[in-house]
Every structure is written in structure tokens, then in C-alpha cells.
N, C-alpha and C positions, 0 to 999 in steps of 0.2 A: 546573580545577574541584575544589572541597574541600567535602565534606559532613561536618560534625562530628556525630556521633551522640550525644554525651554532654555536655549542657550545662544551666545552671540559670539561673533570672533570679528576681529578687527578693531582698530583705534575707536575710542569713545572720548567725550569730553569730561567725563567723570575723572575724578582724582584717584584712579586705580590704576594697578599694573594691567593695562590691557594693550592688544596690539597684535601679535603675531599669533596665528592658529596653533602653534607648537604650545603656548600656554593653556589652551584648551586641553590639549592631550596630557600636559604636566598634572593639571588639576583633576582630570579624570583618572590618571594613575592614583594621584594622592588619595583620592575618595572612592576608589573601586568601581568607578562608572566605565561601562562597557561599550556603550553606543550613546551618542549624543546628537540632538537634531538641532542645528544652529541656522542662524540668520546672519548675513553680513551687516555690521554695523552702518557702514557707509549706505547701503540700500535703505536701511530704515530712516536714517536722519538727514539723508542729503541726495544721493543719486541712486535711484533704483537699478537703473541699467549697468552702471558701472559696479555697483556693489554685488549684484547678481553674478556678473561675469566673474569678479574676483572670488567669488565663492565658489563657482564651478572649479576653478583652479585649485582651490584648497581641497575640495572633494576628492579630487583626482589624486591628490598627494597624502591624503589622510582617511583611509577606509573605514576607521572606526567612527568617523563623522557623516552624517545625512544632512540634507540641506532643506530649508524652506525657501520657496520663491517669495521674495518680497514683492508685494504688490501695492504701489502707491494709489490710493483713492482718487487722487486728483488728476489722474492719467491711466484711466481704465484700457483705453486701446493699447497703450504701450504694456500695461500689466498683462493683457491678453497675449501680446507677442512674446512676453519673457516667459509665460507658461508654456506656450507652443515651442519655444525653443529648449526650455530645460526639464519639463516633465518627462520626454521620452527617454532621457539618459539615465532614469531609474536611480539617479542619486538625490534628486529632490523629490521628497516624499510628502511635503504640505505647503501650505501657503502662510505667510505671515502678514498680518495687517495691523499696524500701529493706528492710534488716534491722534495722539499729542503731537506728533512731530508733522504729520500732514494738515493738522488744524481741523480735523474733522472729529464730530462726535460720534459716539459709538453707534447710534440709531439714524444717522444722517443718511440720505439717499445714496451718497457715494460710497460709504462703507457698505450699505445692503446691496448695492450694485456688485461690489466686490465679493461679498459672499455668495451672490448668485453665480458670479463667473467660476469662483472655487467649486460650487456644486457641480456645475457643468463639467468641471475638469474631473470631478470624483475625489478631490484631495481635501483632507482635514484642514481647517483653518485654525491657527494660534492668533488670537485677537487680544490686544491690551484691553483689560478692563480695570477700572478704578473707581467706580461709582455707582449708584443705584440703577444706573441705566442698563446694568448687565441682566436685570429682569426682562428687558425688552428682548433679549436673544430668544427667549421662548417663542414669540410671535414670528421672529425672523426664521427660525428653524420649522415652523409650522409652515410657512410659506415655500419653503425649499425642503421637500422630504429627503432628499440625498445627500443634505448637508450635514456635516459634522463640525462641531466648534469646540475649541479647547478655551476656556476663560483664563486667559494668562493672569496670574497673581491671585486667582480666586476672587476676583473683584476687590483686590486691595482692603481699603478700610470698609467696604460695603460686603465683606465676606459672609455675612449671615444672609444676605440677599442672593449671592451667588448660589449659596447652597438652596435657598428656596427655589430659585430658577432651576436647578439641576434635578430637583425633585419633579419638577413639571414634563420634563421631557428626557428620553433616554440618549439624545444625541448632544447633550452638553456635558462636557468634561471639565473637571476642575484640577488645577495643580497648584502647589503652594508657594512657590518662590516669592521672596520678599526681603526686605532689607531691615525691617523691624516688625516683629510678629506679636500678636496677642497670644497669651498662653491659652492652651486647649482648642485653639482655632481648627486645626486639622482634624482632632478627635471629633469635634462637633460635627464636621463634614462626613465624616466617615461613619457616624452614628445615625445620619439622616439620608444620605446619598447613596444610590446602589453602587456597590463596590466596584462594578465594572466601569464606572464612569470616572474613578480617581485615578490621578497620574502622579508622576515625580518630576518636578522641573527645578533648576536652580538658579536661572538668571546669569550663570556664568558666562563671560568673565566679569561681568559688572560688578556681580556679586561672589563673595567666595562661596563655594557649594557648602560649607560647613553650617551655614545658616539653614538651608533646606534640609540638610541632614539632621540638624537638631530639632526642626519641626517634626520629622518623622519619628525620631526618638521620643519626643515629648507625647506623642500620640500613642505610644505603646502597642504598636500594631501586632497582631496575632501573625503566625506563619503564614496563614492564607491570605490574609490582608497584605503583608508584606510582598508576597510575590505578585499579586495582582497589581498592587500600586507601583511597585519599583520595576516591573518589566512586562507582565503577561498584558495587561491592558494596552500598553504603548504598542507592542509587537502585534497585538491584533488590529489596533486602530490604524496603524502605519503600514501593515503588512511586512514587518521586519522579520526575517528568518532568523532563529535562533537554534543553539545546539543543546537548549534545556528540553526536558520532557515535556510533552504535552499536557 
């Protein structure tokens, strides 16, 4: 069983073969991924409302996919309406927040207000992290006791700082997707962060899942680590029912 907690669907400006959601399914089949939680590329980079609407249609056609409601921190009122519209469907299980495309820093008031909105909704947040500011998420989580945050890309080049942050709170989760990775990066995290806070993400379809799979192989997971990382933790965090033994 594999649950991928970080994926995208739809066209992107990267020089990769992306577009139709059918590519997500093709790559899932290729790498043995059972469920995938996706956000609409259009919603992340350009139009939150149109992208989330398209994603809702995709989820109806592809039951193996679950969705993130993308919230643009520059328009929190519209983001709240998007959550009110899509959370009741049960097909959207989290909130996706980016920093680069909205032009907001991770610890800006706009991003923190978005986190508060997600906490009120009771949904986990996948947020793009790519520098030392990932440590500031510890304070954000302290201010919102019901909030649960996934540090997308595990802090990127600041992965050691992301690991430190995850040791300070039990509501910060790490996932390893990347395009270029340092050797031993994921094992470093596994040896320091509580196992229940470690997840698996690929950044598909922007990045081939082979890279994240390689990161897992490089970490030489035990059977127990593998089960928690690859599906148990995600199933618990997002409330995903599986036919696996408890």
C-alpha cells in the first residue's frame, strides 16, 4: 500500500510531460501507488477558483485520487468560500498553500491567516517549504492547537532545519519529494523525527515518482518504517480508509 501525499494534476510550465490527470494514474500504476492526494496546477499558479473547480471534476472521474483545496493567501475570503464549497464533498481532504506563486513568505501574515482558516476547517495543510523559515512553523502550530502541517519538500535545501522543527512539535509532518536530493537526507530525518510524522510524497507529475522512490530506497527502511511512511501515517492524518490490517 502506498499513499502519495504530494502531487499535482494539470498543465504546468515545466519542460515535462504534464497535463491530463490520466498521466497521474499512469504513473501511479507504474510505481505501485494506490492513492494520491493532488492539487490543481492551475489553482496553485494562476486561478484558485477555476483550478479547484477543474479538480472537483477530476476527482469525480478518478476515485483513486483525493484532492487538496488550493487557497491563495492573497484572497482569503475567496479561499474560505472554496473550502465551504468543496470540503463537504468528502473528496477534498486537505488544504494546499504555496508561497512562491502568491508572492508570500512562509511566515507572512497572509500565509498564517490561511493556516488559521485551515485549522478552523480541521484539515491538514500541505505548504511549500524551501528555506530556514520552516523552523517558524513551530510557533504557528503552537498558536493553532488543532492545526496539522506537512512541510512540502521537507524544507528543500533547509532539510536539516525542517528536521529540527519536526522534533519540536508532533503536528509537523515531513515528506521527501524533490528534483535533486542529498544522499542520506531521508534517513537523517527518520533517525531523529518521530516515525508517525514521516510521510511519502512524489511531486508527480512535475517530477517523476522515481526520484522519491529512490529516496526511500536509499534510506533502507525497516518493514515497520516502510508501512508507516508509505501509507499508515497518511491514512491516519487524512482519514483515508484502506483495506489493510490495522
